[in-house]
Wavefront OBJ file of the C-alpha trace (Angstrom):
o trace
v 25.330 -11.624 -2.396
v 23.786 -8.820 -0.398
v 21.895 -6.253 -2.350
v 22.440 -2.528 -2.001
v 20.077 0.168 -3.106
v 20.167 3.879 -3.597
v 16.702 5.331 -3.138
v 16.431 9.065 -3.553
v 14.330 10.731 -0.883
v 14.522 14.167 -2.428
v 11.438 13.410 -4.441
v 9.539 16.613 -3.851
v 10.962 18.081 -7.029
v 9.222 15.554 -9.271
v 6.293 16.652 -11.430
v 2.620 15.775 -10.988
v 0.102 16.524 -13.716
v -2.998 18.027 -12.108
v -5.905 18.476 -14.452
v -3.543 18.434 -17.421
v -1.416 21.295 -16.051
v 2.035 20.584 -14.643
v 2.473 21.467 -10.988
v 5.255 21.024 -8.472
v 5.040 17.754 -6.617
v 5.788 14.041 -7.004
v 3.965 11.524 -9.111
v 1.699 9.262 -7.083
v 2.821 5.844 -8.157
v 4.006 2.693 -6.506
v 6.301 0.428 -8.555
v 5.972 -2.193 -5.807
v 8.270 -4.770 -7.270
v 9.527 -3.275 -10.504
v 12.522 -1.371 -9.204
v 13.187 2.362 -9.519
v 11.205 4.269 -12.102
v 12.508 7.709 -13.007
v 10.016 10.528 -12.581
v 9.110 12.165 -15.890
v 7.448 15.436 -16.836
v 4.525 15.126 -19.229
v 1.575 17.174 -20.418
v -0.491 14.044 -20.834
v -2.827 12.776 -18.128
v -2.311 9.096 -18.908
v 0.475 6.889 -20.154
v 0.065 4.849 -23.325
v -1.790 1.546 -23.203
v 1.484 -0.337 -23.649
v 3.117 1.514 -20.755
v 0.038 0.996 -18.631
v 0.077 -2.739 -19.193
v 3.810 -3.019 -18.579
v 3.667 -1.165 -15.289
v 0.834 -3.302 -13.956
v 2.540 -6.651 -14.516
v 3.013 -8.622 -11.350
v 6.222 -10.100 -10.049
v 5.771 -13.826 -9.395
v 8.771 -13.869 -7.065
v 7.323 -11.286 -4.687
v 3.613 -11.695 -5.202
v 3.094 -7.979 -5.572
v 2.267 -5.666 -8.427
v 4.321 -2.775 -9.684
v 1.687 -0.132 -9.213
v -0.790 1.150 -6.674
v -3.491 1.926 -9.184
v -2.899 5.587 -10.057
v -1.087 5.940 -13.349
v 1.884 8.235 -13.741
v 0.520 11.658 -14.616
v -2.992 10.917 -13.361
v -4.739 13.926 -11.852
v -4.663 14.398 -8.108
v -8.122 14.997 -6.713
v -9.270 18.439 -5.654
v -7.981 20.026 -2.487
v -10.363 20.116 0.437
v -10.180 21.170 4.066
v -8.292 19.437 6.865
v -8.824 19.934 10.565
v -5.865 20.508 12.859
v -6.066 16.874 13.937
v -6.124 15.672 10.338
v -3.073 17.796 9.536
v -1.259 16.224 12.483
v -2.240 12.787 11.180
v -0.904 13.698 7.743
v 2.446 14.663 9.247
v 2.464 11.362 11.096
v 1.879 9.517 7.821
v 5.088 10.998 6.457
v 7.029 9.592 9.391
v 5.395 6.190 8.982
v 6.292 6.027 5.297
v 9.869 7.052 6.064
v 10.044 4.395 8.775
v 8.961 1.736 6.299
v 11.426 2.903 3.668
v 14.401 3.173 6.027
v 13.690 -0.189 7.641
v 13.348 -2.047 4.352
v 16.429 -0.337 2.925
v 18.440 -1.493 5.949
v 17.175 -5.053 5.533
v 17.909 -4.958 1.797
v 21.545 -4.227 2.647
v 21.650 -7.134 5.093
v 19.764 -9.888 3.277
v 19.593 -11.245 -0.257
v 15.809 -10.952 -0.369
v 14.703 -8.569 -3.064
v 11.290 -8.068 -1.515
v 12.909 -5.453 0.750
v 14.623 -3.634 -2.096
v 11.499 -3.514 -4.227
v 9.159 -2.386 -1.450
v 11.649 0.216 -0.215
v 11.361 1.834 -3.649
v 7.577 1.753 -3.346
v 7.773 3.453 0.042
v 9.787 6.272 -1.539
v 6.833 6.941 -3.834
v 4.426 6.709 -0.910
v 6.386 9.341 0.978
v 6.431 11.513 -2.139
v 2.639 11.375 -2.317
v 2.292 12.362 1.328
v 4.759 15.216 0.842
v 2.582 16.563 -1.962
v -0.281 16.839 0.507
v 1.915 18.377 3.196
v 2.883 21.075 0.718
v -0.704 21.626 -0.405
v -1.975 22.114 3.126
v 0.994 24.032 4.480
v 1.940 21.332 6.992
v 5.553 21.120 8.174
v 7.222 17.945 6.914
v 8.747 16.183 9.946
v 10.979 14.039 7.725
v 12.895 16.854 6.043
v 16.608 16.729 6.780
v 16.335 13.515 8.767
v 18.968 10.880 7.908
v 17.986 7.249 7.457
v 16.826 5.764 10.723
v 16.187 9.098 12.448
v 12.720 10.479 13.218
v 11.114 13.518 14.799
v 8.490 11.640 16.802
v 10.066 9.729 19.741
v 7.399 7.035 19.449
v 8.238 6.463 15.792
v 11.939 6.378 16.646
v 11.307 3.761 19.325
v 9.272 1.639 16.921
v 11.956 1.817 14.252
v 14.724 0.865 16.674
v 12.699 -2.086 17.983
v 11.824 -3.434 14.540
v 15.385 -2.941 13.291
v 16.714 -5.023 16.184
v 14.097 -7.676 15.469
v 15.108 -7.878 11.817
v 18.839 -7.927 12.422
v 18.622 -11.341 14.050
v 17.406 -13.297 11.047
v 15.683 -13.009 7.700
v 12.461 -14.384 9.150
v 12.634 -11.740 11.861
v 13.037 -9.045 9.201
v 10.062 -10.368 7.247
v 7.985 -10.394 10.425
v 9.019 -6.806 11.085
v 7.869 -5.876 7.585
v 4.561 -7.589 8.180
v 4.133 -5.607 11.403
v 4.854 -2.308 9.639
v 2.306 -2.950 6.908
v -0.388 -4.151 9.306
v 0.118 -1.082 11.492
v 0.033 1.195 8.437
v -3.234 -0.339 7.289
v -4.767 0.227 10.699
v -3.556 3.844 10.780
v -4.806 4.569 7.259
v -8.234 3.117 7.940
v -8.546 5.278 11.058
v -7.272 8.353 9.202
v -9.949 7.992 6.518
v -12.755 8.076 9.090
v -14.486 11.442 8.862
v -12.057 12.635 6.193
v -13.704 14.761 3.510
v -10.757 16.241 1.584
v -10.837 14.450 -1.823
v -7.084 14.555 -2.472
v -6.181 13.242 0.960
v -8.741 10.443 0.759
v -7.357 9.528 -2.667
v -3.779 9.301 -1.411
v -4.722 7.380 1.736
v -6.754 4.902 -0.291
v -3.804 4.419 -2.636
v -1.406 3.886 0.255
v -3.806 1.403 1.838
v -3.927 -0.665 -1.360
v -0.134 -0.657 -1.473
v 0.187 -1.755 2.146
v -2.220 -4.621 1.527
v -0.034 -5.897 -1.307
v 3.154 -5.399 0.678
v 1.703 -7.392 3.561
v 0.816 -10.215 1.189
v 4.337 -10.167 -0.247
v 5.989 -10.443 3.162
v 3.687 -13.274 4.178
v 4.474 -15.200 0.977
v 8.207 -14.847 1.601
v 7.721 -16.068 5.176
v 6.027 -19.223 3.940
v 9.110 -20.035 1.878
v 11.546 -19.538 4.735
l 1 2 3 4 5 6 7 8 9 10 11 12 13 14 15 16 17 18 19 20 21 22 23 24 25 26 27 28 29 30 31 32 33 34 35 36 37 38 39 40 41 42 43 44 45 46 47 48 49 50 51 52 53 54 55 56 57 58 59 60 61 62 63 64 65 66 67 68 69 70 71 72 73 74 75 76 77 78 79 80 81 82 83 84 85 86 87 88 89 90 91 92 93 94 95 96 97 98 99 100 101 102 103 104 105 106 107 108 109 110 111 112 113 114 115 116 117 118 119 120 121 122 123 124 125 126 127 128 129 130 131 132 133 134 135 136 137 138 139 140 141 142 143 144 145 146 147 148 149 150 151 152 153 154 155 156 157 158 159 160 161 162 163 164 165 166 167 168 169 170 171 172 173 174 175 176 177 178 179 180 181 182 183 184 185 186 187 188 189 190 191 192 193 194 195 196 197 198 199 200 201 202 203 204 205 206 207 208 209 210 211 212 213 214 215 216 217 218 219 220 221 222 223 224 225 226
């Protein structure tokens, strides 16, 4: 049976605890393989030990963990300064995260392989984290108002269309497309961190990089079994 998912992209209204004070913005979290986790408002900076342990359990069927390493409610690092080029890169990161989400959501509808469903949820949280930074630095979000599969950057649109076609042919093709997305994201994030001084942006990029590494591993493990 094919799986269907409903992943909310209007995540900018979630709450992020910064230094113990609630502020507008999404929680930076990545429930890689644990399914949707509702955003909650809290005055605490950390979840309980029991919640922490539960959210870090791995999923033996996907080979990925439920979390990217920053607990729900953990403080976002201090704001710094971004150059014009770094702001443009940040906007590009939003498009890349949306590409990953939309692609995996499309594959989740087509194939009975829950790795796509689970990682699509994670990408929603990744995009939320990037949107927090876009708001902090006054950068226009290129993903706002864009339906699934539609992008502002023509190059991103071309990449999405190509990978979607690749994945529509077979499950193995879809898994290979996912592997390509994660490898490209890792390369982009490593380049983006070079010369980056803003603490909050470095924190988010490092978190996204850790998530992409686990997603890549998950896709490769599924490929071995195909």
